[in-house]
C-alpha positions as CSV (number, residue, x, y, z in Angstrom):
1,M,5.2,25.0,17.1
2,N,4.7,25.7,13.4
3,S,5.6,29.0,11.7
4,K,2.0,30.2,11.4
5,M,1.5,30.0,15.1
6,I,4.8,31.8,15.7
7,F,3.8,34.6,13.3
8,A,0.4,34.9,14.9
9,M,1.9,35.3,18.4
10,L,4.4,37.9,17.1
11,L,1.6,39.9,15.4
12,A,-0.4,39.9,18.7
13,F,2.7,41.1,20.5
14,G,3.2,43.9,18.0
15,V,-0.3,45.2,18.2
16,A,-0.3,45.3,22.0
17,F,2.5,47.9,21.8
18,A,1.0,49.8,18.9
19,G,3.5,52.0,17.0
20,L,5.3,49.6,14.7
21,S,3.3,46.5,13.6
22,V,4.5,43.6,11.5
23,D,1.5,42.8,9.3
24,A,2.8,40.0,7.1
25,Y,5.9,38.3,5.7
26,T,6.6,36.2,2.6
27,V,9.5,34.0,1.5
28,S,10.3,33.8,-2.2
29,K,10.3,29.9,-2.1
30,T,8.9,27.3,0.2
31,Q,12.3,25.6,0.5
32,Y,15.9,26.2,-0.6
33,E,18.9,24.1,-1.4
34,P,22.4,24.9,-0.1
35,N,24.1,27.9,-1.9
36,E,20.7,29.1,-3.2
37,P,19.6,32.7,-2.9
38,G,16.2,33.9,-1.7
39,I,14.3,37.0,-0.5
40,V,12.2,37.6,2.6
41,T,9.6,40.4,2.3
42,V,8.2,41.9,5.5
43,T,5.3,44.4,5.6
44,V,5.6,46.9,8.5
45,S,2.9,49.5,9.4
46,N,2.1,52.2,11.8
47,P,-1.5,51.7,12.9
48,I,-4.1,54.4,12.3
49,G,-4.4,56.7,15.4
50,S,-0.7,56.5,16.3
51,E,1.8,59.2,16.0
52,R,4.5,59.3,13.3
53,V,7.2,56.7,14.0
54,T,10.7,58.1,13.4
55,S,14.3,56.9,13.4
56,I,13.3,53.5,12.4
57,T,16.1,50.9,12.3
58,M,16.1,47.2,11.3
59,S,18.4,44.6,12.8
60,I,18.7,41.0,11.7
61,E,19.6,38.0,13.8
62,N,20.4,35.2,11.3
63,P,21.7,31.7,12.0
64,P,25.1,30.7,10.6
65,E,23.4,28.7,7.9
66,I,21.7,31.8,6.4
67,A,23.8,34.7,5.2
68,V,22.0,38.0,4.8
69,T,23.6,39.8,1.8
70,S,22.2,43.3,2.6
71,A,19.9,45.1,5.0
72,P,17.9,48.0,3.5
73,K,17.5,51.3,5.4
74,M,14.2,52.3,6.9
75,S,12.3,55.6,6.5
76,D,9.9,57.2,8.9
77,I,6.3,55.9,8.8
78,D,3.3,58.3,9.2
79,A,0.2,57.3,11.2
80,G,-1.7,54.7,9.1
81,G,1.3,54.3,6.8
82,T,3.0,51.1,5.6
83,A,6.5,50.1,4.5
84,I,7.6,46.9,2.6
85,V,11.1,45.7,3.3
86,S,12.9,43.1,1.1
87,I,15.8,41.2,2.7
88,P,18.0,39.2,0.3
89,F,19.8,36.2,1.7
90,R,21.7,33.2,0.6
91,V,21.8,29.7,2.1
92,R,25.4,28.7,2.8
93,D,26.8,25.8,0.7
94,D,27.5,23.7,3.8
95,A,24.1,24.2,5.4
96,R,22.5,21.0,6.8
97,P,18.8,20.3,6.1
98,G,16.5,22.0,8.6
99,I,14.2,24.8,9.3
100,Y,16.0,28.0,10.4
101,L,14.5,31.2,11.9
102,L,15.5,34.6,10.5
103,N,14.7,37.1,13.3
104,V,14.1,40.7,12.1
105,V,13.8,43.4,14.8
106,F,12.2,46.8,13.9
107,S,12.6,49.7,16.4
108,G,11.8,53.4,16.3
109,Y,10.4,56.3,18.3
110,K,6.9,57.8,18.5
111,Q,5.9,61.1,20.1
112,S,3.3,61.0,22.9
113,G,2.4,64.2,24.8
114,G,5.8,65.7,24.0
115,T,7.6,62.6,25.1
116,S,9.6,60.4,22.7
117,L,8.8,56.7,23.4
118,A,10.6,53.7,21.9
119,T,8.6,51.1,19.9
120,V,9.9,47.7,19.0
121,N,8.5,44.8,17.1
122,T,10.0,41.5,16.0
123,V,9.2,38.9,13.4
124,S,10.7,35.4,13.1
125,V,10.7,34.1,9.5
126,P,11.2,30.3,9.0
127,I,13.4,29.3,6.1
128,T,13.4,25.6,5.1
129,V,16.6,24.2,3.8
130,V,16.6,20.8,2.1
131,K,18.0,19.3,-1.0
132,E,15.1,17.9,-3.0
133,P,15.3,14.5,-4.8
134,D,15.9,14.8,-8.5
135,L,14.3,11.6,-9.9
136,S,14.4,10.2,-13.4
137,I,13.7,6.9,-15.1
138,S,14.9,4.8,-18.0
139,V,14.0,1.5,-19.5
140,D,16.0,-1.3,-21.1
141,D,13.4,-1.9,-24.0
142,S,11.2,0.9,-25.2
143,V,9.1,-1.3,-27.5
144,L,5.9,-2.7,-26.0
145,S,3.7,-5.4,-27.5
146,G,1.0,-6.0,-24.9
147,I,2.3,-7.7,-21.7
148,D,6.0,-7.1,-21.5
149,D,8.6,-7.7,-18.8
150,V,11.0,-4.7,-18.7
151,V,13.8,-3.4,-16.4
152,L,13.2,0.1,-15.2
153,T,16.1,2.0,-13.7
154,V,15.2,4.8,-11.3
155,S,18.0,7.4,-10.7
156,N,18.3,10.1,-8.1
157,N,20.6,13.0,-8.7
158,G,19.3,15.1,-5.8
159,G,18.8,14.7,-2.1
160,P,17.7,11.4,-0.5
161,A,14.2,10.1,-1.2
162,K,12.5,8.1,1.5
163,N,9.4,5.8,1.3
164,L,9.7,6.2,-2.5
165,K,6.7,4.8,-4.5
166,L,6.2,4.5,-8.2
167,S,3.0,4.4,-10.3
168,A,2.1,4.8,-13.9
169,S,-0.5,7.1,-15.4
170,G,-2.3,6.7,-18.8
171,P,-3.1,3.8,-21.1
172,V,0.2,1.9,-20.2
173,S,0.0,0.5,-16.7
174,I,2.0,-1.6,-14.3
175,S,0.5,-5.1,-14.5
176,G,-0.6,-6.6,-11.2
177,S,0.0,-3.5,-9.0
178,D,-1.2,0.1,-8.9
179,V,1.8,1.2,-6.9
180,L,5.4,-0.2,-6.6
181,Y,7.2,0.4,-3.3
182,I,10.9,1.2,-3.9
183,G,11.9,2.3,-0.4
184,E,14.8,4.6,0.2
185,L,17.0,5.9,-2.7
186,A,20.0,7.9,-1.7
187,G,21.3,10.9,-3.6
188,N,23.5,10.2,-6.7
189,S,22.3,6.6,-6.8
190,S,20.0,4.4,-8.9
191,K,17.9,1.2,-8.5
192,S,16.7,-1.3,-11.1
193,L,13.3,-2.9,-11.0
194,E,11.9,-5.8,-13.0
195,I,8.3,-5.0,-13.7
196,T,5.5,-6.0,-16.2
197,L,3.9,-3.3,-18.3
198,D,0.5,-3.7,-19.8
199,S,0.0,-1.7,-23.1
200,R,-3.0,-3.6,-24.4
201,G,-5.2,-0.5,-23.9
202,A,-2.7,1.8,-25.7
203,A,-2.9,2.8,-29.4
204,D,-0.2,1.5,-31.8
205,G,2.7,3.8,-32.3
206,P,4.8,6.2,-30.2
207,T,3.3,7.0,-26.8
208,D,4.5,8.9,-23.7
209,V,4.3,6.8,-20.6
210,A,4.0,8.9,-17.5
211,F,5.5,7.6,-14.2
212,I,4.7,9.4,-10.9
213,F,7.0,9.4,-7.9
214,E,5.8,9.8,-4.4
215,Y,8.4,10.3,-1.6
216,Q,9.5,12.0,1.6
217,D,12.5,14.2,1.7
218,E,15.2,14.4,4.4
219,L,12.9,16.4,6.7
220,G,10.0,14.0,6.3
221,M,8.0,16.3,4.1
222,G,6.0,14.6,1.3
223,G,6.7,15.4,-2.3
224,L,5.7,14.4,-5.9
225,D,7.8,14.2,-9.0
226,N,7.2,12.7,-12.4
227,S,9.1,11.4,-15.4
228,T,8.0,10.6,-18.9
229,L,9.3,7.8,-21.1
230,R,8.9,7.8,-24.9
231,M,7.9,4.3,-25.9
232,T,6.5,2.5,-28.9
233,V,3.5,0.2,-28.8
234,R,3.3,-2.5,-31.5
235,N,0.1,-4.5,-31.2
236,E,-0.6,-4.4,-34.9
237,K,0.2,-8.1,-35.5
238,L,-2.7,-9.4,-33.5
239,D,-5.4,-7.4,-31.7
240,L,-6.9,-10.0,-29.4
241,K,-7.8,-9.3,-25.8
242,F,-7.7,-12.2,-23.4
243,D,-9.5,-12.1,-20.1
244,Q,-9.4,-14.9,-17.5
245,T,-12.9,-15.4,-16.2
246,S,-12.5,-18.3,-13.7
247,A,-10.3,-19.0,-10.7
248,I,-7.5,-21.6,-10.9
249,I,-6.1,-23.1,-7.7
250,T,-2.4,-23.7,-7.4
251,K,-1.2,-27.3,-7.6
252,M,-4.8,-28.6,-8.1
253,E,-6.7,-29.4,-11.2
254,S,-9.1,-26.5,-11.9
255,N,-11.3,-25.3,-14.8
256,L,-9.5,-22.5,-16.5
257,T,-11.8,-20.3,-18.6
258,F,-10.7,-17.5,-21.0
259,T,-12.8,-15.0,-22.9
260,V,-11.2,-13.6,-26.1
261,R,-12.3,-10.6,-28.1
262,N,-11.2,-9.7,-31.6
263,E,-10.5,-6.0,-31.4
264,G,-8.9,-5.8,-34.8
265,A,-10.3,-5.0,-38.2
266,E,-9.6,-8.4,-39.7
267,P,-11.7,-11.6,-39.2
268,L,-9.7,-14.4,-37.7
269,K,-10.3,-18.2,-38.1
270,D,-9.5,-21.1,-35.8
271,V,-8.2,-19.1,-32.9
272,R,-6.3,-21.3,-30.4
273,L,-4.4,-20.7,-27.2
274,S,-1.7,-22.9,-25.6
275,F,0.9,-22.6,-22.9
276,P,4.3,-24.1,-23.8
277,D,5.7,-24.0,-20.2
278,D,5.2,-26.8,-17.7
279,A,4.2,-24.3,-15.0
280,L,0.7,-24.3,-16.5
281,R,-0.5,-27.5,-18.2
282,L,-3.7,-28.0,-20.0
283,K,-5.3,-31.5,-20.0
284,D,-6.7,-33.4,-22.9
285,S,-5.9,-31.5,-26.2
286,G,-3.4,-29.2,-24.5
287,E,-5.0,-26.1,-26.0
288,M,-8.0,-23.9,-25.8
289,K,-10.1,-23.5,-29.0
290,F,-12.1,-20.4,-29.6
291,G,-13.1,-20.9,-33.2
292,N,-13.7,-18.1,-35.7
293,L,-13.9,-14.5,-34.6
294,A,-15.2,-11.6,-36.7
295,P,-14.1,-8.1,-35.8
296,G,-15.7,-7.1,-32.4
297,Q,-16.8,-10.7,-31.7
298,S,-16.0,-12.6,-28.4
299,A,-15.8,-16.2,-27.6
300,S,-15.0,-18.3,-24.5
301,A,-13.3,-21.6,-23.9
302,S,-12.7,-23.7,-20.8
303,V,-10.3,-26.6,-20.1
304,V,-9.0,-28.5,-17.1
305,A,-5.6,-27.1,-16.1
306,F,-2.9,-27.7,-13.5
307,A,-0.7,-24.8,-12.4
308,E,2.5,-25.0,-10.4
309,L,2.5,-21.3,-9.8
310,P,2.4,-19.2,-6.6
311,P,-0.8,-17.4,-5.6
312,G,-1.3,-14.0,-7.2
313,V,-0.9,-12.7,-10.7
314,N,1.8,-14.5,-12.8
315,P,2.9,-13.6,-16.3
316,V,2.8,-16.9,-18.3
317,N,4.2,-17.6,-21.7
318,A,1.5,-18.3,-24.2
319,E,1.2,-19.1,-27.9
320,I,-1.7,-18.0,-30.0
321,S,-2.4,-19.6,-33.4
322,Y,-4.9,-18.3,-35.9
323,I,-5.6,-18.0,-39.6
324,E,-5.8,-14.5,-41.1
325,R,-6.5,-14.0,-44.8
326,D,-5.9,-17.8,-45.3
327,V,-2.5,-17.6,-43.8
328,Q,-1.6,-19.7,-40.7
329,K,0.1,-17.5,-38.1
330,L,1.6,-18.0,-34.6
331,E,2.3,-15.4,-32.0
332,A,4.1,-15.7,-28.7
333,R,2.8,-13.5,-25.9
334,Q,2.7,-13.3,-22.1
335,L,-0.7,-13.5,-20.4
336,P,-1.3,-12.6,-16.8
337,I,-2.8,-15.6,-15.0
338,T,-4.4,-15.1,-11.6
339,I,-3.7,-18.1,-9.3
340,T,-5.7,-18.7,-6.1
341,S,-4.2,-20.4,-3.1
342,D,-5.0,-24.0,-2.2
343,A,-5.2,-22.9,1.4
344,D,-7.0,-25.3,3.8
345,V,-7.0,-25.9,7.5
346,G,-7.5,-28.9,9.8
347,V,-8.7,-28.9,13.4
348,Y,-8.1,-31.2,16.3
349,L,-10.3,-30.5,19.4
350,E,-9.7,-31.8,23.0
351,A,-11.5,-31.1,26.2
352,K,-10.1,-31.5,29.8
353,P,-11.4,-32.8,32.1
354,L,-13.8,-35.3,30.6
355,P,-16.7,-36.0,30.4
356,L,-18.4,-32.6,29.9
357,T,-20.7,-32.2,32.9
358,L,-23.4,-29.7,33.7
359,G,-22.2,-26.7,35.8
360,S,-18.5,-27.5,35.5
361,E,-15.6,-25.7,33.8
362,H,-13.5,-27.3,31.1
363,T,-10.5,-26.2,29.0
364,I,-11.1,-26.7,25.3
365,S,-7.9,-27.0,23.3
366,V,-8.1,-26.3,19.6
367,L,-5.2,-27.4,17.4
368,V,-5.2,-25.8,13.9
369,S,-3.0,-27.1,11.1
370,N,-2.2,-25.6,7.7
371,L,-2.9,-28.2,5.1
372,G,-2.2,-25.9,2.1
373,S,1.0,-25.5,0.1
374,Y,1.8,-22.0,1.3
375,R,1.9,-19.9,4.5
376,I,-1.3,-18.5,5.8
377,D,-1.5,-15.3,7.9
378,N,-3.7,-13.6,10.4
379,V,-5.1,-16.9,11.7
380,D,-7.7,-16.5,14.5
381,V,-10.0,-19.1,16.1
382,S,-13.4,-18.7,17.7
383,L,-15.5,-21.3,19.5
384,Q,-19.2,-21.0,20.2
385,S,-21.9,-23.3,21.6
386,P,-25.3,-22.8,23.3
387,A,-24.1,-25.3,25.9
388,F,-21.0,-23.3,26.8
389,R,-20.3,-19.9,28.4
390,S,-16.9,-18.4,27.7
391,M,-14.8,-17.6,30.8
392,D,-12.2,-15.7,28.7
393,I,-12.1,-12.0,28.0
394,S,-12.4,-12.6,24.2
395,E,-14.3,-15.2,22.2
396,K,-11.4,-15.2,19.7
397,Q,-7.9,-16.6,20.1
398,Y,-5.1,-15.3,17.7
399,I,-2.5,-17.6,16.2
400,G,-0.9,-15.4,13.6
401,S,1.0,-17.1,10.7
402,L,1.3,-20.8,10.0
403,Q,3.7,-22.3,7.5
404,N,2.5,-25.1,5.3
405,D,2.3,-28.4,7.3
406,D,2.7,-26.4,10.5
407,F,0.2,-26.3,13.4
408,S,-0.5,-24.3,16.6
409,T,-2.8,-24.8,19.6
410,V,-5.1,-22.2,21.4
411,Q,-7.2,-22.8,24.5
412,F,-10.6,-21.7,25.6
413,L,-11.9,-21.8,29.2
414,M,-15.6,-22.7,29.1
415,A,-18.3,-23.3,31.7
416,V,-21.0,-25.8,30.8
417,N,-24.3,-23.8,31.1
418,A,-26.7,-26.3,29.4
419,T,-29.9,-26.8,31.3
420,S,-30.0,-30.5,30.8
421,E,-27.8,-33.3,29.6
422,G,-27.8,-34.5,26.0
423,S,-26.3,-33.5,22.6
424,A,-25.3,-29.9,21.9
425,P,-23.7,-28.2,18.8
426,V,-20.2,-26.7,19.0
427,K,-19.2,-24.3,16.2
428,V,-15.5,-23.6,15.5
429,T,-14.6,-20.8,13.0
430,I,-11.1,-20.3,11.5
431,N,-10.4,-17.0,9.7
432,Y,-7.1,-16.5,7.8
433,R,-5.6,-14.8,4.8
434,D,-3.8,-16.8,2.1
435,Q,-0.8,-15.8,-0.1
436,S,-3.0,-14.3,-2.8
437,G,-4.2,-11.8,-0.3
438,E,-7.7,-13.3,-0.1
439,W,-9.4,-13.6,3.2
440,K,-11.0,-17.0,3.9
441,S,-13.2,-18.4,6.6
442,K,-14.1,-22.0,7.5
443,T,-16.8,-23.0,10.0
444,V,-17.7,-26.5,11.1
445,T,-20.4,-27.5,13.6
446,Q,-20.2,-30.7,15.5
447,N,-22.4,-32.2,18.2
448,V,-20.9,-33.1,21.6
449,N,-22.5,-34.9,24.6
450,V,-23.1,-33.2,28.0
451,Y,-23.7,-35.2,31.1
452,S,-25.1,-34.7,34.6
453,P,-22.7,-34.6,37.5
454,P,-21.8,-37.9,39.3
455,A,-24.6,-39.2,41.4
456,A,-24.3,-38.9,45.2
457,D,-23.9,-42.6,45.7
458,G,-20.8,-42.5,43.7
459,S,-22.2,-44.6,40.8
460,P,-20.0,-43.7,37.7
461,L,-21.3,-41.9,34.7
462,P,-20.7,-43.5,31.4
463,I,-17.4,-42.3,29.9
464,V,-18.0,-41.5,26.3
465,G,-14.9,-40.6,24.4
466,G,-11.9,-38.6,25.5
467,I,-11.4,-36.5,22.4
468,V,-13.9,-34.5,20.3
469,V,-12.9,-34.3,16.7
470,L,-14.4,-31.6,14.4
471,A,-14.6,-32.5,10.8
472,I,-12.8,-29.6,9.1
473,A,-10.2,-32.3,8.8
474,V,-9.3,-35.1,11.2
475,W,-5.9,-35.6,12.6
476,F,-4.7,-38.0,10.0
477,L,-5.0,-35.2,7.5
478,F,-1.7,-33.9,8.9
479,L,-0.1,-36.9,7.2
480,R,-2.1,-36.8,4.0
481,K,-0.3,-36.7,0.7
482,K,-1.4,-34.2,-1.9
483,N,-1.5,-35.1,-5.5
484,T,1.2,-32.9,-7.0
485,N,1.3,-34.6,-10.4
486,G,-1.6,-32.5,-11.8
487,G,-2.3,-33.3,-15.4
């Protein structure tokens, strides 16, 4: 039961025995740390129509963690009158985190027909005790030049912070992620993170980079904190903005396309882009040529590339060559390259018993293999055909995760409900998520043959095939060899 509900019940109790009524209370802060002082303020009234309440006393029942430093004396309250009482307290220095109730009891006497009647009312005031996290941040290199790998150190000089998350606000952002999950950070401890900062949208010169912390304290209550770093942006050497405008698949030759825009004030000639690391190799000339770029002008270039990089956003070392004011220049920079997974699946389908006959039930086994280079997750399989009726509760079977070159089998119980023998389509759909986080789906339709039941005279039906193979990839694809040489 929360504090507001407790207070509402206590108010209702007080009004029912009109005389002394507790109208409201406030606490000087929402939460306190050990050895911190505070003040509870309670408003007490004598409702209109009541007699004067005299000999009012106040008693306080406080838990050991809360020390009341003084208890003010009360005066009589006339009918319709109000009194405001301030109760100073201090949280003991050894108090553990928690919510503690400070019970305040008001009692007095009212006259009714010549008789003195006692009147009592009580209020319970919740006091929250918790040591808040005290978070700060520092960086190993305060100079930014576009896309930079830096080491951020997050320090906590307060209480524990749980489910700690970090984000950046302003023209300098965290590349590849809006929010970084740090986890738990104990008090008087620190944690270092290697992250990539993107300052391409920031103006040259000193800038304040705002980092925002989101966390839960020891009591599970959410909180926000922020820290600002003074950093320097130096993009004045070359003001070119590169944007990748095509997908590139890991460990496969793909067309890599970049669009570049000259956002500087100087015209540039013979702008070229290359990647010195073997993780990303460009075929043919080994570089992308954009030509001449006037201020504000854009150009695109495309080249066949081979990347041995994991799916997702990867910072890749790049070299930009250009001519400015008839001077040949070269600049090294890191560019974020988005890599798409080479995820693919193969399917092997088997029916038992065979052949498929009208009106009979068959178990269809579907073996799914991961033909890509990385694990796939959330794999599920569905099988549909106008010739079959599912005998299972669900038309989908869940596999889960498959490592590369791994496989798993699911089964479907089907009744053949075709009206006549002949060829019928079967559709198998595989849904999964690759390591870049992209959801993919692959569907293949294959015709199967359905036969009538055996004749009464026992003459055999023609036996056609024992295994139905769907052409997402046939079984020998398990043993296929991928071309990993690239370019």
